[in-house]
N, C-alpha and C positions, 0 to 999 in steps of 0.2 A: 505493498499500500504505498508506502513512503517512496517507493521509485515513482509511482505515479502519480503522488505529487512534484517531485523532483523533475520530469519528464512536463509538465504544465508550466514548472520556473523556468525550467532551460526556455522553452517557446515564449514565455514570455518576456523574457530577458535577449531573445532575439536569437539564440544560440540553436544552432541545428543539431539533431542527434540521428544516427553517428556523424554525421562530418566535423562536428566543432567537441563532440563530448561523446563518450561511449559511455553507458548507463547499462549497469547490470541491479538486476532485484534481487531477494531473496524468497523463498519458500513456493514461487511457481503457481500463484494464485490460478484459478481458471480464467479471468481474461486477460492475463497476460500475452497471450500470444494474439489475442485480438486491438491491444492497443498499434495504434500509428505512431511510430514503425513498433512493428511487434518485439515487447522486452526480453531481452537475454535473462535467465533468471538462473538461479541455484535451487533445484529441487531436492526436498527434503524427503528421505522414505518413510513417510509417515506410519504406513500399514506395518514394516518392519520395525517400527519403533516401538508402536501399539503392540506388536506381537510379542517382542523382546521384553517390555516391560512387564505384560501379562506373565510371561512365562517367569521372569525371575520374583515378581510379587508373590506367585503361587509357592515359588521355593523350589518342593521337590529334589532331588538330588544337585540341583543345579544351586549355588547360591553365592553372592559376591562378596567377598572381603572388601574393608571401607576401603582399601587402595587399589581395587582392581577396576578396570575399566570396561566398558563396551564399546568396539568402533562402528557405527554406520556408516556407508559411503553415500554422501551425496552424486547428487549428478550436475552438469553445468551444461545448461540448456540452450544454445547461444540461436538467437535471433538475428532480428536486424538492428534490434538498438547499440550495437555492439564493431567497428570496423578493425581492420587489423593494421596492425603496427607499419611503419614505411619505413 
């Protein structure tokens, strides 16, 4: 949502996305692909996050120690709001 506001503010300032500024959002909200330009974003694997949270909350044989970590892999979804460096 913040990137949507940033896109509007950049336009209001007379800047072109991605010509002048590349813009990347986070969370890949459903309408990100429908913006103009379509917003490049980081997609969080919420389904995996939820499954992992439930599995760990229910315990079973798999428990985490205080210093253990669970790593989930987000995905960069490249759309039209970024351009390649030259």
